[in-house]
C-alpha positions in Angstrom: 22.8 13.6 14.6 25.8 16.1 14.6 28.2 13.2 14.5 26.5 11.5 11.9 26.4 14.4 9.6 30.2 14.4 8.7 30.0 10.9 7.6 26.9 11.3 5.2 27.7 10.3 1.7 25.9 10.0 -1.6 25.4 6.1 -1.7 22.0 5.2 -1.9 20.5 4.0 1.5 19.7 0.7 2.1 15.9 -0.2 2.8 14.1 -2.9 4.6 15.3 -4.9 7.5 18.3 -2.3 8.3 18.8 0.0 11.2 15.4 1.2 12.7 13.7 -1.2 10.4 15.3 -4.5 11.8 12.5 -4.8 14.4 9.7 -3.0 12.6 6.3 -4.8 12.2 2.9 -4.1 10.8 -0.6 -5.2 11.2 -0.9 -5.7 14.9 -4.6 -5.4 15.4 -4.7 -9.1 16.3 -1.3 -9.1 18.2 2.2 -10.2 17.1 1.1 -13.7 16.0 -0.7 -12.3 13.1 1.6 -9.4 12.2 3.8 -9.0 9.2 7.3 -7.4 8.7 7.7 -3.6 8.5 11.1 -1.7 7.9 12.7 1.4 6.5 12.1 3.1 3.0 13.1 6.0 1.3 11.8 8.1 -1.7 13.0 11.4 -3.2 12.1 13.6 -6.1 13.8 16.6 -7.9 12.0 18.9 -9.9 13.4 20.7 -13.1 13.8 23.7 -11.2 16.4 21.9 -8.9 13.9 21.8 -5.9 14.5 18.4 -4.1 12.2 16.9 -1.5 12.9 13.4 0.0 11.8 11.2 2.9 13.1 8.3 5.0 10.3 6.3 7.1 10.5 3.5 9.4 7.2 1.7 9.3 6.2 0.1 12.6 2.4 0.4 12.5 -0.5 -1.3 14.3 -2.5 -0.8 11.1 -2.4 -2.3 7.5 -0.3 -0.7 4.8 -2.2 0.2 1.6 -0.7 1.2 -1.7 -2.2 4.5 -2.6 -1.7 3.8 -6.4 -3.8 0.8 -6.3 -5.8 1.0 -3.1 -4.7 -2.4 -2.2 -3.6 -3.8 1.1 0.0 -4.9 0.8 0.7 -5.9 4.3 -1.1 -6.1 7.6 -3.0 -8.1 9.9 -3.3 -11.7 8.6 -6.0 -14.2 8.3 -5.9 -16.8 11.2 -4.1 -19.4 9.1 -1.5 -16.6 8.4 -1.5 -17.2 4.8 -3.3 -14.1 3.6 -4.6 -10.5 4.7 -7.6 -10.2 6.9 -8.2 -6.5 6.0 -8.1 -4.0 9.2 -11.2 -2.3 7.6 -13.2 -5.5 7.8 -12.0 -6.3 11.5 -12.7 -2.8 12.6 -16.3 -3.0 11.4 -16.9 -6.4 13.1 -16.8 -6.8 16.8 -13.7 -5.6 17.5 -13.1 -4.2 21.1 -9.5 -4.9 21.9 -6.9 -2.2 22.1 -3.3 -3.1 20.7 -0.5 -2.5 23.2 1.0 1.1 23.1 4.5 1.7 23.3 5.3 -0.8 20.9 4.4 1.0 17.3 5.3 4.1 15.7 5.9 5.1 12.3 8.6 7.8 12.4 10.3 9.5 9.7 12.3 12.6 8.4 11.2 14.8 5.1 14.1 17.0 4.0 14.4 19.5 1.4 17.2 21.6 -0.3 14.9 24.8 -0.1 15.5 27.1 2.6 12.8 27.2 5.5 12.1 29.2 8.6 11.1 27.3 11.5 7.5 27.8 11.1 7.9 26.7 7.5 9.3 23.6 8.5 6.8 22.9 11.0 4.2 23.4 8.3 5.9 20.9 5.9 6.1 18.2 8.7 2.4 18.5 9.4 1.6 18.2 5.6 3.8 15.3 5.4 1.8 13.4 7.9 -0.8 13.1 4.9 1.5 10.3 3.6 0.8 8.3 6.6 -3.0 8.7 6.2 -2.9 7.7 2.7 -1.0 4.3 3.2 -1.5 3.3 6.9 -5.1 2.2 8.2 -5.8 3.2 10.7 -3.1 5.7 11.3 -2.5 8.0 14.1 -4.1 5.7 16.6 -3.7 5.6 20.5 -1.4 2.9 20.1 0.9 4.5 17.5 3.3 7.4 18.0 3.1 8.6 14.5 5.6 11.5 14.0 7.3 13.2 11.2 10.4 15.7 11.5 11.4 18.0 8.8 14.6 19.8 7.8 16.0 21.9 5.1 19.5 22.4 4.0 18.8 25.8 2.1 21.2 24.9 -0.8 18.6 25.9 -3.0 18.5 29.6 -3.3 15.3 30.2 -5.5 12.1 31.0 -4.1 10.2 27.8 -3.3 6.5 27.2 -2.6 5.7 25.7 1.0 2.5 24.4 -0.6 4.6 22.6 -3.2 7.2 21.3 -0.6 4.6 20.1 1.7 2.6 18.4 -1.1 5.8 16.7 -2.2 6.7 15.8 1.2 3.4 13.9 1.6 3.9 12.2 -1.7 7.4 10.9 -0.8 6.4 9.6 2.7 3.8 7.5 0.9 6.3 6.2 -1.6 8.8 5.4 1.1 6.1 3.6 3.2 5.4 1.5 0.4 9.0 1.0 -0.3 9.8 -0.1 3.1 7.3 -2.9 2.9 8.3 -4.0 -0.5 12.0 -4.2 0.5 11.6 -6.0 3.9 12.5 -9.6 4.5 10.6 -11.9 6.6 11.9 -13.2 9.9 11.0 -16.5 11.8 7.1 -16.3 12.5 6.6 -12.6 11.0 6.5 -12.8 7.2 7.1 -10.0 4.6 4.9 -8.9 1.8 6.8 -10.8 -0.6 6.5 -14.1 1.6 2.5 -13.5 1.7 2.6 -12.9 -2.2 4.8 -16.0 -2.8 2.5 -18.2 -0.8 5.2 -18.8 2.0 
């Protein structure tokens, strides 16, 4: 991290199948044969006051991905023919007793703000940011997932800032970043992306 910091620039980050997103997949309740492509996504917001909250998330979940704006599943476990979405909710309410393999799944990310935060405040922001996972991944925080969010603060925003506001915005940005990760992902052999499924590939 320290070695990477001096190389940071203002270029917009690439999303989808890059870095930690290259091997990311989602929808593994029925195994990799019916999974879809995950990836890495980002989102940020700057309020009129200058307060900024941003997130970067690698989406590699056992569960489905849901767009919280529409409530629709946008990626996840596929139907047996591989051409549609099976819907994890439906599968889990049926006779589903198998456990996905652990150690192969985690949705992990970082939320950042330009506010000044103490260690305990940063911890609270990371806790609140987890809500973004629950809004977009079903099921989230499973025994087979290692879902984790970290937080950091630059302290360049000197005005007083509400931890409630920062945490709420962090959850929003995490949710947006997860959706963007799926939207930006490209399919790979035998593992289609959301765009592939939408285009009937």
